[in-house]
C-alpha positions in Angstrom: 229.3 46.7 137.8 227.6 45.2 134.7 224.4 44.6 136.7 223.5 48.3 136.6 220.2 47.9 134.8 218.6 51.1 133.7 215.1 51.4 132.2 216.0 54.3 130.0 219.5 55.4 128.8 219.8 59.1 128.0 222.7 60.2 125.8 223.8 63.6 126.9 227.4 63.2 125.7 229.0 66.3 124.3 226.3 68.6 125.8 227.3 71.5 128.1 225.4 72.8 131.1 222.5 73.2 131.5 221.5 70.8 128.6 222.2 67.5 130.5 219.8 68.6 133.2 217.2 69.9 130.7 217.3 66.5 128.9 217.3 64.6 132.3 214.1 66.4 133.4 212.4 65.5 130.2 213.5 61.8 130.3 212.4 61.5 134.0 208.9 62.6 133.0 208.7 59.5 130.8 209.7 57.1 133.5 207.4 55.2 135.8 208.0 55.7 139.6 210.8 53.5 140.8 212.4 53.1 137.4 216.0 54.0 136.9 217.5 56.4 134.4 221.1 56.2 133.2 222.4 59.6 131.9 225.6 59.4 129.9 227.4 62.7 129.9 230.8 64.1 129.1 230.4 67.4 130.9 232.5 67.2 134.1 230.1 69.5 135.9 227.1 67.2 135.2 227.8 65.1 138.3 227.3 67.9 140.7 224.4 69.4 138.7 222.5 66.1 138.4 223.1 65.2 142.0 221.8 68.6 143.2 218.9 68.5 140.8 217.8 65.1 142.1 218.0 66.3 145.7 216.0 69.4 144.9 213.2 67.4 143.1 213.1 64.5 145.4 214.3 61.9 142.9 217.0 59.6 144.2 220.6 60.1 142.9 222.1 56.6 143.0 225.6 57.4 141.9 228.0 57.9 139.0 230.3 55.5 137.2 233.2 56.8 135.1 234.1 55.0 132.0 236.9 56.8 130.2 235.5 60.2 129.2 231.9 59.3 129.9 230.1 59.8 133.2 227.2 57.5 133.7 224.8 59.0 136.3 222.1 56.8 137.8 218.8 58.3 139.0 215.7 56.6 140.4 212.4 58.2 139.8 210.4 58.9 143.0 206.6 58.5 143.1 204.6 61.6 142.4 203.9 62.5 146.0 207.6 62.7 146.8 208.3 65.2 144.1 208.3 68.9 144.7 210.6 71.1 142.7 211.7 73.6 145.3 213.0 77.0 144.4 214.9 79.3 146.8 212.5 82.1 147.7 214.9 85.0 147.7 215.8 86.0 144.1 217.3 89.2 142.7 217.9 90.2 139.1 221.2 90.9 137.4 220.4 94.6 137.4 219.7 94.7 141.1 223.0 93.0 141.8 224.9 95.4 139.6 223.4 98.3 141.5 224.4 96.8 144.8 227.9 96.2 143.6 228.3 99.9 142.8 227.1 101.0 146.3 227.9 98.2 148.8 230.5 95.7 149.7 228.8 92.4 149.2 229.7 88.8 148.8 229.2 87.3 145.4 229.5 83.5 145.2 230.0 82.0 141.8 229.1 78.3 141.8 230.0 77.6 138.1 232.9 75.2 137.3 236.4 76.6 137.8 237.0 76.8 134.0 233.8 78.8 133.5 234.9 81.2 136.3 238.4 81.5 134.9 237.2 82.9 131.6 234.8 85.5 132.9 233.5 86.4 136.3 232.3 89.3 138.4 235.3 91.1 140.0 236.0 89.9 143.6 233.5 87.2 143.4 234.3 83.9 145.2 234.6 80.8 143.1 233.2 77.6 144.8 231.8 75.1 142.2 228.5 73.7 143.3 230.0 70.2 143.7 232.5 71.6 146.3 230.1 73.7 148.3 229.5 71.3 151.1 233.3 71.0 151.9 233.9 74.7 151.6 231.1 76.1 153.7 233.9 77.2 156.1 235.0 79.7 153.5 231.8 81.6 153.9 230.4 83.7 156.7 226.8 83.1 157.9 226.4 86.8 158.8 227.1 88.0 155.3 224.6 88.7 152.6 225.6 86.2 149.9 224.5 86.7 146.2 224.9 83.5 144.3 225.5 83.4 140.5 225.9 80.6 137.9 225.3 80.6 134.2 221.5 80.6 134.1 220.2 80.6 137.7 219.8 76.8 138.1 222.9 75.8 139.9 222.8 79.0 142.0 219.2 78.1 143.0 220.4 74.7 144.3 223.4 76.4 146.0 221.1 78.9 147.7 218.8 76.1 149.0 221.9 74.2 150.3 223.2 77.3 152.1 219.8 78.1 153.6 219.6 74.5 154.9 223.0 75.0 156.5 221.8 78.1 158.4 222.8 80.9 156.0 219.9 83.3 156.4 220.8 86.0 153.9 221.2 84.2 150.7 220.0 85.4 147.3 219.8 83.7 143.9 220.8 86.0 141.0 218.7 85.4 137.9 219.4 85.0 135.0 223.1 85.0 136.1 226.2 85.1 134.0 224.7 84.1 130.7 223.1 87.6 130.5 225.4 89.6 132.8 226.2 93.0 131.3 228.1 94.4 134.3 231.9 94.4 134.8 233.7 91.2 134.5 237.3 90.1 134.8 239.1 86.9 133.8 240.5 85.6 130.5 237.7 87.4 128.6 237.2 90.9 130.1 234.0 92.8 129.7 
């Protein structure tokens, strides 16, 4: 696999979500259309994040090679007319979700990595990391209203788009998500 030539190599080792994506976005802006970016990351969740981000922006996700602790993600920059950063249109705030939780039985889907979920999550929320969403659609009901949370609203946005594409009509992205959640939580760190 030595022939993997990248035009730019981005070092995102040691950075946690969402920093690899933030740096990837910035690096992609400096590439010419058709050039390849290699992102070196150690965050296990970065593979799902970068793949989903590429899909949502129209850049081409080529694949990931693992070398020991390091994940090397390869992305090809699309030409300008291919790129539209989509956002899921249905968004609610943390406060709106908190109010709903008090009065209704709703489905909260947490798409963070399992370790993030284990430490602290909304009681009764369902944990399906973004990278596993495709395989686990069967665990969700298309008739339900589904409120999706992640740490900052980025991964949940991608998850909401993915569910909407798969025919889930009542999907909401919760912004800004768990990074600023003041409601009840359970897990290894209770709130």
